[in-house]
GULUMBA-249127 format. One record per residue: residue number from 1; residue in three letters; x negated, y, z negated of N, C-alpha, C, O in turn. Coordinates in steps of 0.1 Angstrom, whole numbers, plus 5000, padded with zeros to 4 digits. Example, Ala and Ser with C-alpha at 12.3 -4.5 7.8 and 13.67 -1.06 7.14 Angstrom:
<recs>
1;ALA;4868;4943;4922;4877;4955;4922;4868;4967;4922;4858;4967;4915
2;SER;4872;4978;4929;4863;4989;4929;4871;5000;4921;4866;5011;4920
</recs>
This chain:
<recs>
1;MET;4698;5361;4943;4701;5343;4948;4711;5342;4945;4717;5341;4955
2;ALA;4721;5342;4933;4730;5340;4928;4742;5343;4937;4752;5338;4934
3;ASP;4741;5350;4948;4750;5354;4961;4750;5345;4969;4757;5347;4979
4;ASN;4742;5334;4968;4741;5323;4977;4751;5311;4971;4753;5302;4979
5;ILE;4756;5309;4962;4759;5301;4952;4778;5298;4960;4787;5305;4957
6;ALA;4779;5291;4965;4794;5290;4968;4801;5281;4952;4798;5272;4944
7;PRO;4811;5293;4956;4820;5285;4944;4824;5270;4941;4822;5263;4951
8;LYS;4830;5265;4931;4833;5250;4935;4847;5251;4930;4850;5255;4919
9;ARG;4856;5248;4941;4868;5242;4933;4875;5222;4926;4872;5210;4927
10;ALA;4882;5230;4921;4883;5216;4910;4895;5209;4910;4906;5211;4904
11;LEU;4889;5198;4919;4896;5187;4923;4899;5177;4915;4890;5170;4909
12;PRO;4921;5175;4914;4922;5165;4909;4917;5151;4913;4911;5148;4924
13;ILE;4922;5141;4896;4911;5135;4897;4913;5121;4912;4905;5114;4918
14;SER;4929;5121;4916;4935;5115;4923;4932;5117;4938;4936;5112;4948
15;ASP;4924;5125;4934;4912;5134;4954;4903;5126;4949;4898;5117;4956
16;VAL;4898;5130;4935;4884;5123;4936;4882;5111;4935;4871;5106;4938
17;LEU;4892;5103;4930;4891;5080;4929;4896;5084;4951;4889;5077;4958
18;LYS;4904;5090;4956;4904;5085;4970;4892;5089;4978;4890;5080;4987
19;LEU;4886;5095;4978;4873;5103;4982;4861;5093;4981;4853;5090;4990
20;MET;4862;5091;4965;4854;5074;4960;4854;5063;4972;4845;5057;4977
21;ILE;4870;5063;4973;4868;5052;4977;4868;5049;4994;4865;5038;4999
22;ALA;4870;5058;4999;4868;5062;5011;4851;5061;5016;4845;5053;5024
23;ARG;4849;5068;5012;4831;5071;5013;4827;5059;5011;4822;5053;5021
24;GLY;4827;5051;4997;4825;5037;4993;4826;5019;5004;4820;5008;5002
25;GLY;4837;5023;5015;4841;5019;5024;4850;5010;5018;4850;4998;5023
26;ALA;4859;5012;5005;4869;4998;5002;4881;5000;5005;4891;4995;5000
27;SER;4884;5011;5018;4897;5021;5019;4907;5012;5019;4917;5012;5012
28;ALA;4903;4997;5034;4912;4993;5034;4918;4979;5022;4928;4973;5019
29;THR;4900;4980;5017;4911;4967;5009;4924;4971;4996;4933;4965;4991
30;HIS;4919;4983;4994;4927;4988;4983;4938;4990;4987;4947;4990;4979
31;ASN;4940;4994;5003;4952;5002;5003;4959;4991;5004;4971;4994;5005
32;ALA;4957;4979;5004;4958;4962;5008;4964;4959;4996;4974;4953;4994
33;GLN;4956;4966;4985;4961;4958;4965;4973;4967;4968;4984;4962;4966
34;ARG;4971;4981;4972;4984;4986;4969;4998;4986;4970;5007;4989;4963
35;ILE;4997;4983;4983;5015;4974;4995;5013;4962;4984;5023;4962;4976
36;TYR;5007;4956;4981;5006;4942;4975;5016;4945;4964;5026;4938;4963
37;ILE;5013;4960;4953;5020;4961;4944;5034;4964;4949;5045;4958;4946
38;ALA;5034;4971;4954;5050;4980;4956;5055;4966;4970;5064;4971;4978
39;TRP;5053;4958;4972;5060;4947;4974;5061;4943;4961;5073;4946;4959
40;ASN;5058;4939;4951;5060;4931;4939;5076;4940;4941;5087;4936;4946
41;GLU;5070;4954;4932;5080;4958;4934;5091;4964;4942;5099;4973;4941
42;ALA;5088;4957;4951;5102;4965;4961;5119;4955;4964;5131;4958;4964
43;SER;5105;4936;4965;5114;4927;4964;5118;4921;4952;5128;4914;4950
44;GLY;5110;4923;4943;5117;4910;4933;5113;4900;4935;5120;4890;4931
45;ALA;5099;4898;4945;5096;4887;4950;5080;4878;4941;5075;4868;4945
46;GLY;5075;4886;4931;5063;4886;4932;5063;4876;4930;5059;4870;4940
47;GLU;5067;4865;4917;5067;4852;4916;5068;4841;4927;5062;4831;4931
48;SER;5080;4849;4929;5073;4837;4944;5068;4837;4953;5072;4828;4961
49;THR;5058;4845;4956;5050;4850;4961;5039;4842;4962;5033;4840;4951
50;ILE;5031;4833;4977;5021;4824;4977;5008;4834;4977;4999;4838;4969
51;ARG;5015;4837;4992;5004;4842;5001;5006;4863;5000;5016;4870;4998
52;ARG;4992;4868;5003;5002;4878;5011;4989;4881;5021;4979;4875;5021
53;TYR;4993;4892;5028;4983;4898;5040;4987;4906;5050;4997;4903;5057
54;TYR;4977;4921;5053;4982;4928;5056;4967;4932;5059;4956;4931;5054
55;ARG;4975;4940;5074;4965;4941;5082;4971;4949;5100;4975;4943;5110
56;ASP;4968;4965;5098;4969;4970;5111;4985;4968;5108;4992;4962;5115
57;GLY;4987;4972;5098;5007;4978;5100;5014;4965;5092;5022;4963;5082
58;ARG;5007;4960;5100;5015;4941;5096;5019;4936;5079;5009;4931;5075
59;LEU;5025;4936;5073;5029;4927;5058;5028;4914;5064;5032;4912;5076
60;ILE;5022;4903;5059;5022;4884;5064;5030;4884;5045;5027;4891;5035
61;ILE;5039;4872;5047;5041;4869;5038;5044;4855;5035;5053;4850;5041
62;THR;5035;4845;5024;5047;4833;5028;5052;4832;5006;5048;4836;4995
63;LEU;5063;4825;5014;5066;4820;4999;5071;4807;4993;5076;4798;5000
64;ASN;5070;4806;4983;5074;4794;4980;5086;4788;4980;5086;4775;4981
65;SER;5096;4792;4979;5109;4789;4982;5118;4793;4997;5118;4805;5001
66;SER;5124;4786;5002;5130;4786;5014;5143;4799;5011;5146;4809;5017
67;VAL;5146;4791;4999;5163;4807;4993;5154;4814;4992;5149;4809;5003
68;VAL;5145;4822;4989;5142;4835;4983;5133;4837;4999;5128;4848;5000
69;ARG;5132;4832;5006;5133;4838;5019;5139;4842;5029;5135;4850;5037
70;SER;5152;4833;5028;5164;4834;5039;5170;4844;5032;5177;4850;5040
71;SER;5170;4851;5017;5185;4859;5014;5175;4873;5018;5181;4883;5020
72;LEU;5156;4876;5019;5148;4883;5026;5152;4889;5031;5160;4898;5030
73;LEU;5145;4883;5040;5150;4879;5058;5159;4885;5061;5154;4891;5070
74;PHE;5174;4890;5058;5186;4897;5058;5182;4910;5055;5188;4919;5062
75;GLN;5172;4916;5045;5165;4925;5043;5158;4935;5045;5155;4946;5040
76;LYS;5151;4924;5058;5135;4926;5062;5136;4941;5063;5129;4947;5056
77;ASP;5146;4950;5073;5148;4965;5071;5148;4974;5063;5144;4985;5065
78;THR;5154;4970;5052;5155;4976;5041;5138;4978;5032;5133;4989;5028
79;LEU;5133;4964;5031;5127;4960;5024;5109;4967;5029;5099;4966;5022
80;ILE;5110;4972;5043;5097;4978;5047;5104;4997;5045;5097;5007;5047
81;LYS;5114;4996;5043;5114;5017;5034;5112;5013;5025;5099;5014;5026
82;LYS;5113;5008;5015;5114;5005;4999;5097;5003;4998;5091;5009;4990
83;ILE;5094;4998;5003;5073;4997;5003;5073;5009;5007;5077;5017;4999
84;ASN;5069;5018;5024;5069;5022;5027;5066;5037;5019;5056;5044;5019
85;ALA;5080;5037;5013;5082;5046;4999;5076;5046;4986;5072;5055;4979
86;ILE;5075;5031;4984;5069;5032;4965;5053;5036;4970;5047;5040;4961
87;VAL;5047;5036;4981;5031;5036;4986;5030;5052;4987;5024;5059;4979
88;SER;5040;5059;5001;5042;5073;5001;5039;5082;4990;5032;5092;4988
89;GLN;5047;5074;4983;5047;5083;4965;5031;5081;4951;5028;5087;4941
90;ASP;5024;5069;4960;5011;5062;4954;5004;5074;4957;5005;5079;4968
91;SER;4994;5082;4941;4989;5091;4945;4976;5089;4948;4967;5098;4948
92;LEU;4973;5074;4951;4959;5065;4950;4959;5060;4960;4949;5054;4963
93;PHE;4970;5059;4969;4973;5051;4984;4970;5054;4992;4979;5056;5000
94;ILE;4953;5055;4999;4944;5065;5009;4953;5064;5022;4949;5053;5027
95;GLY;4963;5068;5029;4968;5069;5037;4966;5086;5044;4960;5095;5038
96;ASP;4971;5087;5056;4972;5096;5065;4992;5099;5067;4997;5109;5073
97;GLY;4996;5092;5062;5013;5097;5058;5018;5094;5067;5030;5099;5067
98;ALA;5013;5084;5080;5021;5076;5084;5030;5063;5079;5033;5060;5067
99;GLN;5032;5059;5088;5043;5045;5079;5029;5035;5081;5022;5033;5090
100;ALA;5029;5028;5064;5017;5020;5060;5022;5004;5064;5016;4995;5058
101;VAL;5030;5002;5070;5040;4988;5067;5051;4989;5086;5061;4996;5088
102;LYS;5048;4984;5091;5051;4988;5101;5067;4976;5107;5076;4979;5114
103;GLU;5063;4962;5100;5062;4948;5103;5060;4936;5098;5050;4929;5101
104;LEU;5070;4932;5086;5074;4924;5080;5076;4915;5082;5088;4914;5086
105;VAL;5070;4904;5081;5070;4882;5085;5068;4881;5070;5060;4886;5063
106;LEU;5079;4870;5068;5084;4861;5060;5079;4848;5062;5086;4844;5071
107;LYS;5071;4839;5057;5068;4825;5062;5073;4818;5049;5072;4806;5049
</recs>
């Protein structure tokens, strides 16, 4: 009987957490939170951010300062690259390796 038991492979805790989140159906919400954290880190405008919305590769940010918005508009492409770089290195982000943020809208 012992011959029928397949050996188990140990998994890193980050892989176990990803599986639990994905199977629980919370991966979209979880990924959005990871992207919001990356936005704060990449832009430095976390304190000026009023609302955040992420869906299907589109990140919409509402800011409380037109001055901050104007300065960030010139950096949109750089911000998208920074956010994607941060998210790609995040061991808890559940993705297929593709670009997480494809479009950034600043309001």
